[in-house]
N, C-alpha and C positions, 0 to 999 in steps of 0.2 A: 505493497500499499504506500510505503513511504518515495519509494522509490520511482512511482506511476506521480505522484505528490510533486516529487522534482524533474519529474523531463516535465509536466505540464509547468513550473516556472521555468524552464530552462527557454520553451518553444515559446513562451511569453512573452518573454525578457527577447530574445532572437525574430520574435515578431516583428518586436517595436525597437531595439534595433537598426533592423534594415529598414520601417519607416522613417526611419532618423537621418538615414546613409541618402535616404531617395531624395532625389532634387527635385525641386517645384515646377520645372519641366520650363519651358522657351513660354517668354512672355515677351507680348511689343508691349508697350509705356509712352502713350498718347503725345506729346509735346505738340504737339500742334493745336489751333489756338483755340478750334472745334470740335462740336464729337464726330467721330466716326458713325455712319452706318453701316461699310462696311468696308471688309477689305479681305484681296483675295494674295495669295506668291502664286508665281510660275519660278524653277528653273529660271537663270540671269537671259537673258537674246530668248526668252524663245515664251511664246504667249501659249503654254499649259496650266491654266490658269488654275484655282487647284480649289474648294470650296471657301464662302462668304466663312470667314475666320469670325467674324462681331457673332455669329449666331451662336458665340461659345460665350456669350456673358447674357447674364441676366434677364436686362432687359432689352439685348440683342444690336447693342450701344455700343460706345467707348467715347467716354467722357476724354474730357482735355487734364491731362493730370493721372487719368487712371490706365490699370495694366487690365490687360488682357491675354488669356492664354492660347498660346497656339499650339495646336490639335496635328498630325496626320504630317510632319512633317520632319523635315533631318536636317543636321545641318549642313550648311552650306550655302550659296549663294543666292539667291532669290534678288527677282525686280516684284515690287507691291506695285494692285493697284487700289486707290482708297479711296474710297466711293461716303461724300457726305449728303444731309437729310434733305439740301435745297436743290441735288440736283449734281453737284459740282459731283469732277471727278478726274485724281488727281495717280501720277507714277510716281515710283519711288524706284532707282535704277540701285541695282547693288550693293543691296545689303546684306551683311553677315547674319549671319546666322551659328549661332553658340551652342550643344546643348543644355542646358538647366543655364540659363543667363537669361536676361533682357535685355533684347535693342532696343534700339525708340528708332521713331521718328517725329522732325519737326519741320514746322514749315519754310525752312531753308530748303529742307529735303525734296518738296513736292513739287514737280517737275510737268509741263507740257498738260497742263488743266485744262479742262474742256466742262463745258455745264449744256 
């Protein structure tokens, strides 16, 4: 009985330790002056746009100074398509995305904006 209890304690602590070492994942930090309503990534130089990452947020938008969890993306270099509620859409080129890290976009990064 004692061995069983000891085993349960060890497994519980191992699970907790694994959870603590697991990173927070990739996150976007919106440093633009507006709320983002669309954010799609494609490998740099291609037009293979992934899903709208803002759908990962509870209110489906990313406010100024808010962080957004990015899913289904491997570390690498990407272009981004950024959309705003007023219909404006901009590009951000050659973003470096690292595992378990935060990357940011700011107004100065926005290119080729169209409405």
